[in-house]
C-alpha positions, 0 to 999 in steps of 0.5 A: 281298451278300444272303449278307452281309446274312443273316450280319449278321442271324444274328450279331445275332440269335444275340448278342441273342436271349436279350433276349426273356427280359428283364423291364421294369426299375425304372430308367425303364421304369415312368415312361416305358413300363409305368406311363406313363398316356399310353402304356399304353392304346396308340394313342389320340387323347388319347395322340397329342396328349400325345406331340406336346405333352409337353416342347414345349408343356408339361412332363410327368413321363412325358417326358424330352425331346420325342420324339413318334416314340418315344412313338408307337412305344411306344404301338404296341407296347402296342397290338399286344402289351400289356405283354408285356416280351419283345415290347418287347425283341424290337422293340428288337432288330428295330430294331437289326438294321435299323440294322446292315443300313442301316449296311452298305448305306450304307457299301457304297454310299458307298465301294464296299467290300463286305467292309470295310462288312460288318466295320464293320456286324458290329462295330457289331452285336455290340459289348458296349457296345450291350447297354444300348441294345438290352436296355433298353426305355426306350432305344427312342429310341436304336434309332429315332434310329439308324434315321432317322440311317442313313436320312438318310445313305442319302437324302443319298447318293441326293441327292448322286448324282442329276443336277441338277433338280427330282427332286434337290431332291425327294430333298433333301426326303427328307433333311430328312424323315428327319432331322426324324423322327430328331430327334423320336426322340431329340435326340442326332441334332443332330450329323448335319449335321456328320457329313454334312460329314465324309462330303462329305470322305470317302468322297463326295469332294465337297471336300478339305482344300486352301485353294483348296477353301474356296468349295466348302466354303462351298457345302456348308455352305450346302447343310446350312442347313435341317438346321442350323436344325433342329438349332439349334431342337432344341438350344434345346428341349433347353436349355429343357426339360432345363436344370434336369437338367444336372449343376451342377458347375463348368466345370472339373469338367465339362470334366475329366469330359468329357475322361476320359469320351472316353478311357474310352469309347475304352478300353471300345470296345477292351476292353469290361470292367466294364460297368454301367448306372450310373457315378457322377459323380466330381464334383471328386474326379477324379484328376489322373493320369486327367485328364492321361492322358486329355488325352495320349491324345486329343491324340496321336490327334487329332494323328495323324489330322490328320497323315494326313487327306489320305493316310488320310482314314478315320482323320480322318472316323472320329475326328471321327465318334466325338468329334463325335457324343458332344458332346451327351451327354458330361459333362453329366448327373448320371452320369459316362457311359453305355454307351448314349451310344456307340450311334452314335459307335461307328461312327466307331471301327469305321471307323477299325479296319476301314479301317486293318486293310485298309490293312495287309492290302492294303498289301504289295508287292514280297514273295513271293506266299506272304508276301502271302497270309499278310499278307492273311489275318492281319487276317481271322483276328484280326478273326474272333477279336475278333468272336467275343469281342465276341459272347460278351461281349455274351451275358454282359453280357445276363445282367445285364439279366434283371430289375431285381435282377440289373441293380443287383446288378451295379452294386452289386458293381462299385462296391463292388469299386471296379472302376468309379471308384476315387475314388468307390467308392460311389453312392447312386443305385446303392443306391437303384435296387437298393432300388426293384428289391427292393421291386418284387419284394416284398422290402420289408425288403431294399429298405429296407436298401438305401435306408438305405445310400444315405442313409448315403452322402448324407443329402440324396439326396431320391429315396432319402428318398422311396423309403424313406418309401414302402417303410416305408408299404408295410411298415405302418410309418407312424410311421417314414415321416412324418419321411422325407417331411418331410425329403424335401419340405424338400429337394425341395418340388416332388415331386408323388408325394411330396406325394400319398403323404404326404397318403395317410399323413396321411389314414389318421391322420385328419389330413384338413386336412393331407392335403388341403393336400398333395393340392392341392400335388400337383395344382398340380405334376401336374394330370393325376394321377388317383390324387391327384384320387381321394384328394382327392375321398375326403377332401373327401367325409369332410368333407362337401364334396360338390360339390368331392368330385364334381369331383375324383372325376369328374376321376379317372374321366375321366383314364383311370387304372389300372383299380383307381383308376377302380373306386374312383373310380366306387364313391365317386361312387356313394356320393356320389350315394346321400348326395345322394338319401338324406341322413343324418338330422339329429340 
């Protein structure tokens, strides 16, 4: 067992070791990690309070959902390693290694099948679909969610195997604790209680599918009540905080994309090809043949696994694991699908494949011994070849995550070649993200061209409109930027940073009243933005409103902004104090 664990660690490290060469990418990493004002100072009491309150007691632009454990993990990384991206990536890889080992040991303990459990863990570890979750610093939540997911199952197996008594309920308390920590890492774990019910059927065999077992199933469901209550509470929080971010398509369109997404995930699990960080949402342009084909594939597999549920329960459990764990994320976002969503669902397909292959290997009987030997070796050879192919595929896919430019060059190239979705070959988001990457690299003019391409596809794509305006300002083309700010704010008047940046442009043109108005709106939307406080204080100083200016400049310093903003605010305060001590002579 120790040798197998060592081999699993080795193949995972060999596959993903080059992740240490990757940088932060412009997609989400600045907002949630590298430029997050609440995280970049490391572990502080102020940051810890924010971590537990963001998107629970208040909405924060630097939080995509309530996930305090993930926030604290990022703070600890910065406390230990600063903003060295290689260490942040290696921490992601460390959690992926731990998840692989936990999966192996949990399966081995539940089934007693060491070899099969090792193969499942190996495929989980190196599959190309895992690259996005491992190589994207923002997706630490997937690593932590997977970690506590596996620990919850481990604790549940210990609870099931314990004799009745006080200690058994103590073990159940550990199950609740691990599950709670998982939900505080990423809400996708809400489906775990249902997975535990699947495990009760197989391999724990606490109940079967016969009608006379209905009372036993009732007790098992009641046993999960605390976990189900936590899932319901977490689901309510998700709908409250992220309901406005869900994709607003018709019900029919959402269901159609969901069915096609399931089939696509299944195909990419078997044959991982044309992977990218962004898949454009098809909207209502979904081809009928894709929808019909997806329904047929899903229906046939579902009928087959139900047909064999009693004699081959691993097919039923693996398929339900795959389908069920994707429910919280399939078809609900403004993207068609994402590789990272398959991080845990992939386990279900691996169980189906490995246990099914084992049935082929050991199911022979009544034939000569040499044929038995060949039949038993064939699946092992095939599995080894597939594992090697997955390792090579992941290494190749990892190259695209080296930096933002290589990442979105891949997206644009795949979309332009119509390899992702032939019905929607262009994506404004892909070109917008590529523009952000180029601007961060200092290639401002190239970034401007990509923003313009995004707006040619969708003139109402306000994010590209604001990014174009900011890039034009950075290129010192203020007059060109102003119309884009005006049009962007007409499309999205609640964008705090756009109000702040537009105010800065207006202030540079000495239009102080208009600039102040935009700064005030920005502070209503983002009260803790130190840069906005500094800019507003500077404008008020120029107008001679010293008391108001002082309040905003002090707020800018107290909010612990980046060093440059803090230094500018302190200098402005010194000038303000000097003006109070030595007022200008009256004419």
